[in-house]
Each structure stands twice: as structure tokens, then as C-alpha cells.
C-alpha positions in Angstrom: 7.9 1.0 -27.2 6.9 4.0 -29.1 3.6 5.4 -30.3 2.9 7.0 -33.6 2.7 10.7 -33.9 -0.7 12.2 -33.2 -3.1 10.7 -35.8 -5.7 13.4 -35.7 -4.8 16.9 -37.3 -6.7 18.9 -34.8 -9.2 18.9 -31.9 -7.9 16.0 -29.9 -5.3 13.4 -30.0 -5.1 9.6 -30.8 -1.9 7.9 -30.6 -1.4 4.1 -31.8 1.1 1.7 -30.2 1.2 -0.9 -33.1 3.2 -3.4 -31.2 1.9 -2.8 -27.5 1.8 -6.5 -27.1 4.3 -9.2 -28.7 2.3 -11.6 -31.2 2.8 -14.3 -28.7 1.6 -12.4 -25.7 -1.4 -11.1 -27.9 -2.2 -14.7 -28.9 -2.3 -15.7 -25.2 -4.4 -12.9 -24.2 -6.9 -13.4 -26.9 -7.4 -17.1 -26.0 -7.9 -16.4 -22.2 -10.3 -13.4 -22.9 -12.4 -15.4 -25.4 -12.6 -18.5 -23.0 -13.1 -16.4 -19.7 -15.7 -13.8 -21.0 -19.7 -14.4 -20.7 -20.5 -12.7 -24.1 -24.0 -11.5 -24.9 -25.7 -9.9 -28.0 -28.0 -7.2 -27.1 -31.0 -5.8 -28.9 -30.8 -2.0 -30.0 -33.3 0.3 -31.8 -32.3 1.7 -35.1 -34.8 4.0 -36.8 -37.7 2.7 -34.7 -36.7 -1.0 -35.5 -35.5 -3.6 -33.1 -32.3 -5.3 -34.2 -29.5 -7.3 -32.7 -26.3 -5.5 -32.4 -23.8 -6.9 -34.9 -21.2 -8.1 -32.3 -20.9 -9.8 -28.9 -20.0 -7.8 -26.1 -19.4 -7.8 -22.2 -19.3 -5.1 -19.5 -16.5 -5.1 -16.7 -15.7 -3.0 -13.9 -16.8 -0.8 -11.0 -19.7 1.1 -12.5 -22.7 0.9 -14.7 -22.5 2.6 -17.9 -25.5 4.0 -20.0 -25.3 4.8 -23.7 -27.8 5.1 -26.6 -30.5 3.9 -24.4 -28.5 0.8 -23.3 -27.7 0.3 -19.5 -24.8 -1.8 -18.7 -24.5 -3.5 -15.2 -20.7 -4.5 -14.6 -19.4 -8.0 -14.1 -16.7 -8.1 -11.5 -13.2 -8.0 -13.0 -11.3 -11.3 -13.5 -7.6 -11.7 -12.9 -6.8 -11.5 -16.7 -8.5 -8.0 -17.2 -7.2 -6.8 -13.9 -3.6 -7.3 -14.9 -4.0 -5.8 -18.4 -5.9 -2.8 -16.8 -2.9 -2.0 -14.6 -0.4 -2.6 -17.6 -2.3 -0.1 -19.7 -2.8 2.5 -17.0 0.8 2.6 -16.6 1.2 3.3 -20.4 -1.5 5.9 -20.3 -0.7 7.5 -17.1 -4.4 7.4 -16.4 -6.9 5.5 -14.2 -9.7 3.1 -15.5 -12.6 1.7 -13.7 -14.5 -0.3 -16.6 -13.6 -2.3 -19.7 -16.0 -2.8 -22.8 -15.2 -5.9 -24.6 -16.4 -6.6 -28.1 -16.3 -9.7 -30.1 -16.3 -9.3 -33.8 -17.1 -12.8 -35.2 -16.4 -11.9 -38.9 -16.2 -9.2 -41.3 -20.0 -8.7 -41.0 -19.7 -7.8 -37.3 -19.0 -4.1 -37.0 -19.5 -0.9 -34.9 -21.3 2.2 -36.3 -20.2 5.7 -36.2 -20.4 7.1 -32.7 -18.7 9.3 -30.2 -17.9 8.2 -26.5 -19.0 11.7 -25.2 -21.7 10.5 -22.4 -21.6 13.0 -19.5 -20.4 10.2 -17.3 -17.1 10.0 -19.0 -16.2 13.4 -18.1 -15.1 16.6 -20.4 -12.0 15.2 -21.8 -12.1 11.3 -21.3 -9.0 9.2 -21.8 -10.1 5.9 -23.8 -7.5 3.2 -24.1 -8.6 0.6 -26.8 -6.5 -2.6 -27.4 -7.1 -4.9 -30.5 -6.5 -8.7 -30.8 -7.1 -11.0 -33.7 -7.6 -10.2 -37.2 -6.7 -6.5 -38.4 -9.5 -4.3 -39.0 -9.8 -0.7 -40.3 -11.0 2.0 -37.7 -12.2 5.3 -39.1 -12.5 8.8 -37.8 -14.4 11.6 -39.3 -14.6 15.2 -37.8 -18.1 16.3 -36.7 -17.7 20.1 -38.2 -15.3 19.5 -41.1 -17.0 16.4 -43.2 -14.0 16.3 -45.5 -11.4 15.6 -42.6 -11.3 11.8 -42.3 -8.6 9.6 -40.9 -8.5 5.8 -41.3 -6.1 3.6 -39.2 -5.4 -0.3 -39.4 -5.6 -1.9 -36.0 -3.3 -4.7 -35.6 -3.2 -7.6 -33.3 -1.8 -6.6 -30.1 -1.9 -2.8 -30.8 -3.2 -0.1 -28.4 -4.8 3.1 -29.3 -5.2 5.9 -27.1 -7.8 8.7 -27.6 -7.9 11.8 -25.3 -8.4 15.6 -25.1 -11.5 16.7 -27.3 -11.4 13.6 -29.5 -14.9 12.4 -28.1 -16.3 15.8 -28.8 -15.0 16.5 -32.0 -14.5 13.2 -33.9 -16.9 10.3 -34.5 -15.3 6.9 -34.9 -16.4 3.6 -36.4 -15.4 0.0 -37.2 -17.0 -0.8 -40.7 -18.0 -4.0 -42.2 -15.8 -5.6 -44.7 -16.7 -8.1 -47.6 -13.5 -9.7 -47.0 -13.5 -13.3 -45.5 -11.9 -12.7 -42.2 -11.6 -14.3 -38.9 -12.4 -13.0 -35.1 -11.3 -9.8 -33.5 -11.7 -8.9 -29.9 -11.4 -5.2 -28.6 -10.9 -4.1 -25.1 -11.8 -0.5 -24.5 -10.9 0.9 -21.0 -12.3 4.0 -19.7 -13.2 5.9 -16.3 -16.8 6.4 -15.6 -17.5 9.0 -13.1 -19.7 8.6 -10.0 -23.0 10.5 -9.1 
């Protein structure tokens, strides 16, 4: 299985494996993940106002994770996630100890512009992001050169691997869409450092 060339023109790397999982394997995995996951919706503060995050989420693994004033206590791995983690670690030649799961119920659910550049992720984190379900557009924008943007489509069963300076030099988001679309699940593996 081959990856695309580096999708970022500078300052990091983003490689997409558009058919990391076959359609049937992706279908089965999505069904198991959707059923086995205890999804929650969290409150966040945006411009001083408390709102609910526009998606459902779950945090699995061996370590707590803190970002944007939110602390996530991990839930113990279940076999489906552990098997998937092992497969993706082999593909990435990297080790992961946590997984963030996001459930986007429709086109109104989204993820705003952000960087996964918390100190607990290290200087140049490798982050592996598996997409299941309906295809959605994923956007990058360079933090210094505002004219430098990269858009990609994340299809059912695709794997995006971000590494190098990507989290320090680029922001990324999953924008809303007005199209009437179904469910998407995203599983993002990362390695959270200890104290």
C-alpha cells in the first residue's frame, strides 16, 4: 500500500494512505468502534462563552492528555483499538500510547483550526489519523504564510500520517459542510510523554 507524496510544500510532512483499509474492513471496524465506544460531549469555552463541542469524543490509552483547558482521563484499551494501534504502528514505524476518537454525526459537527503542539507530545510528534465513514474535507494552513493552504479529502479507510514540524508550523481543521451527510469517525493515535 503506497502513500501520496508529501502533501505539505514545506515545514513538515503529511502523507495520506487513501486505501489503508479495504472498504469491507473499514465497514466492520466502524461498526465495532461505534458500538464499543462510550461517547461523550464536552463543554468548552469559546470567547468567554460555554458551548458544547460540535462532536462526540472518547479518549483511550495509558496517559492523561490536556489541551485547551480540557483534561482527558484515559479509558482502558479495548481489543479492537489495540489491534488497530498495532497495525498502524507498523505502518508508521512509531509507537503510540493513546487514541483520541471523534464522532462527527453530520455535516454540522466539526473541528476548528488548531495545532496538536502541546509540550506533552514532544518536539516533532508523529500523529496517525484514521478516517471511517463519510468522506470529509480536511484543511491545513501555514501559521506564517497565510496564503499557503492545503485541502485534502479523507475517505473511508484512509490513514493520514503527520510528522516533523507539521504541528508547529501548520494549523488544521475539519470544517462544517452544508451538504446532508452521514456519520464519520476519526481515530487519532499519538504518543503522550510522561512527567
